[in-house]
C-alpha positions in Angstrom: 5.9 -35.1 -29.0 5.6 -33.3 -32.4 2.2 -31.4 -33.2 0.5 -28.5 -34.6 -1.4 -26.3 -32.4 -2.6 -22.8 -32.6 -1.3 -20.4 -29.3 -2.2 -17.3 -28.2 -0.1 -14.0 -28.9 -0.2 -12.1 -25.8 1.0 -8.9 -24.4 1.5 -9.1 -20.6 2.0 -6.0 -18.3 4.0 -6.8 -14.9 6.0 -5.1 -12.1 10.0 -6.0 -12.3 12.1 -5.8 -9.8 14.9 -3.2 -9.8 18.1 -2.4 -8.3 19.1 1.4 -7.0 21.1 3.4 -4.8 19.3 4.6 -1.4 15.8 4.9 -1.0 14.5 5.8 -4.3 14.3 2.2 -5.9 11.0 1.2 -6.6 9.5 -1.6 -8.9 9.2 -0.8 -12.4 6.5 -1.7 -14.8 7.4 -3.7 -17.8 5.9 -5.3 -20.9 6.5 -8.3 -22.8 5.1 -9.2 -26.1 5.2 -13.0 -27.6 3.3 -16.4 -27.8 2.1 -18.1 -24.5 3.5 -21.6 -24.8 2.7 -23.0 -21.3 1.0 -21.5 -18.1 0.7 -23.0 -14.9 -0.5 -21.9 -11.1 2.6 -19.9 -10.6 3.6 -18.2 -14.1 3.1 -17.5 -17.9 5.6 -18.8 -20.3 6.2 -16.5 -23.3 8.5 -17.4 -26.5 9.4 -14.0 -28.1 12.2 -15.6 -30.7 10.5 -18.8 -32.6 12.6 -19.9 -35.4 11.3 -22.0 -38.5 7.6 -22.1 -36.5 9.2 -24.1 -33.7 9.7 -23.9 -30.1 12.7 -25.8 -29.2 16.2 -25.3 -27.5 16.7 -22.6 -29.9 13.8 -20.5 -28.8 13.7 -17.5 -26.4 11.9 -17.6 -23.7 10.8 -16.0 -20.5 8.7 -16.7 -17.3 6.4 -14.3 -15.7 5.5 -14.7 -12.1 1.8 -14.5 -12.2 1.8 -12.6 -8.7 3.6 -9.4 -10.3 1.0 -9.7 -13.3 -1.5 -6.6 -13.9 -3.0 -7.8 -17.0 -2.9 -10.4 -19.9 -4.2 -9.3 -23.2 -4.8 -11.4 -26.0 -3.6 -10.1 -29.2 -4.2 -12.8 -31.8 -3.3 -16.6 -32.6 0.2 -18.3 -33.8 0.2 -21.7 -35.4 3.4 -23.8 -34.2 4.4 -26.1 -36.9 6.1 -28.2 -33.9 6.5 -28.2 -30.6 9.2 -30.2 -29.1 8.9 -28.9 -25.5 7.7 -30.8 -22.4 
């Protein structure tokens, strides 16, 4: 279903898993910036690469589990020309 819509541009701070050797491994603080195009009980879904104002099969996306999120900061709005995801 195609439609034009305004979405939030966000910065999400979260903890990511790490691989290490020995006992010095710890969680790594990370940040992701992008357009929040979907949210459910488990995760935030962020699009960081949007071509021609459209979220589709060519879009670079990330799912960030809410259980590891420290902060979600709204930075602005982004208007999509077309949305072709479910």
